[in-house]
C-alpha positions as CSV (number, residue, x, y, z in Angstrom):
1,M,7.4,3.1,-8.2
2,E,4.6,1.0,-7.0
3,I,2.2,0.4,-4.1
4,V,2.0,-3.1,-2.8
5,M,-1.2,-3.9,-0.7
6,I,-1.0,-7.0,1.6
7,K,-4.5,-8.3,2.1
8,K,-6.3,-11.1,3.8
9,K,-9.1,-13.4,2.5
10,G,-12.3,-12.2,4.1
11,C,-11.0,-8.9,5.2
12,M,-13.9,-6.4,4.5
13,P,-11.8,-3.2,5.1
14,C,-9.3,-4.6,2.5
15,K,-12.1,-5.1,-0.1
16,K,-13.5,-1.6,0.6
17,F,-10.3,0.2,0.6
18,E,-8.5,-1.5,-2.4
19,P,-10.4,0.6,-5.1
20,L,-9.4,3.8,-3.4
21,V,-5.7,2.7,-3.4
22,K,-5.9,1.7,-7.0
23,E,-7.3,5.0,-8.0
24,A,-4.7,6.9,-6.0
25,A,-1.9,4.9,-7.6
26,K,-3.3,5.5,-11.0
27,K,-3.5,9.4,-10.3
28,N,0.1,9.3,-9.3
29,S,1.3,7.2,-12.1
30,L,2.3,4.4,-9.8
31,G,2.0,0.7,-10.2
32,F,-0.3,-1.2,-8.0
33,R,-0.4,-4.9,-7.0
34,T,-1.7,-7.0,-4.1
35,I,-0.4,-9.9,-2.1
36,M,-2.4,-12.3,0.0
37,G,-1.0,-12.3,3.5
38,E,-1.7,-15.9,3.9
39,S,0.7,-16.7,1.1
40,M,3.6,-15.0,3.0
41,P,5.8,-16.8,5.5
42,E,4.4,-16.2,9.0
43,K,7.3,-14.1,10.2
44,L,6.9,-11.7,7.2
45,Q,3.1,-11.2,7.6
46,P,2.1,-7.7,8.7
47,P,0.6,-7.1,12.1
48,Y,-2.8,-6.1,10.6
49,Y,-4.6,-5.8,7.4
50,P,-4.6,-4.1,5.0
51,F,-0.9,-3.2,5.0
52,F,1.0,-1.3,2.4
53,Y,4.5,-0.8,1.1
54,L,5.6,1.9,-1.3
55,Y,8.4,0.6,-3.3
56,K,11.0,2.3,-5.7
57,D,13.7,0.2,-7.3
58,K,13.1,-2.7,-5.0
59,S,13.6,-0.5,-1.9
60,V,10.8,0.2,0.6
61,L,10.2,4.0,0.9
62,E,7.2,3.8,3.2
63,S,5.0,1.3,5.0
64,W,1.8,1.8,6.8
65,G,-1.4,0.0,7.7
66,G,-5.1,0.6,8.0
67,V,-7.8,2.2,5.9
68,S,-7.2,5.9,6.4
69,E,-7.6,7.9,3.2
70,K,-5.9,10.8,4.9
71,K,-2.7,8.7,5.7
72,L,-2.7,7.2,2.1
73,H,-2.8,10.7,0.6
74,S,-0.2,12.2,3.1
75,V,2.2,9.3,2.3
76,L,1.9,9.8,-1.4
77,K,2.1,13.6,-1.2
78,R,5.2,13.4,1.0
79,T,7.0,10.9,-1.1
80,M,6.3,12.5,-4.4
81,K,7.5,15.8,-3.0
82,N,10.7,14.3,-1.7
83,L,11.3,12.5,-5.0
84,K,11.1,15.9,-6.8
85,S,13.5,17.6,-4.4
């Protein structure tokens, strides 16, 4: 499973939040990678940045946007709990 962060060049919230997401991924034994939004086709670009996808086996389990630590942790907690059930 991995977290994919879509970020944009010059996005200060992206720069500030990226280390927190990396750490959360590490704590939960998840992969982490980033994609620059500008390199994506326009119709696939997220509505705002940063934007996240939680993938497992090439399927999206969750997607969300913004820089809320509470949201990040609730998504991870819910997903990890559901995977154990």
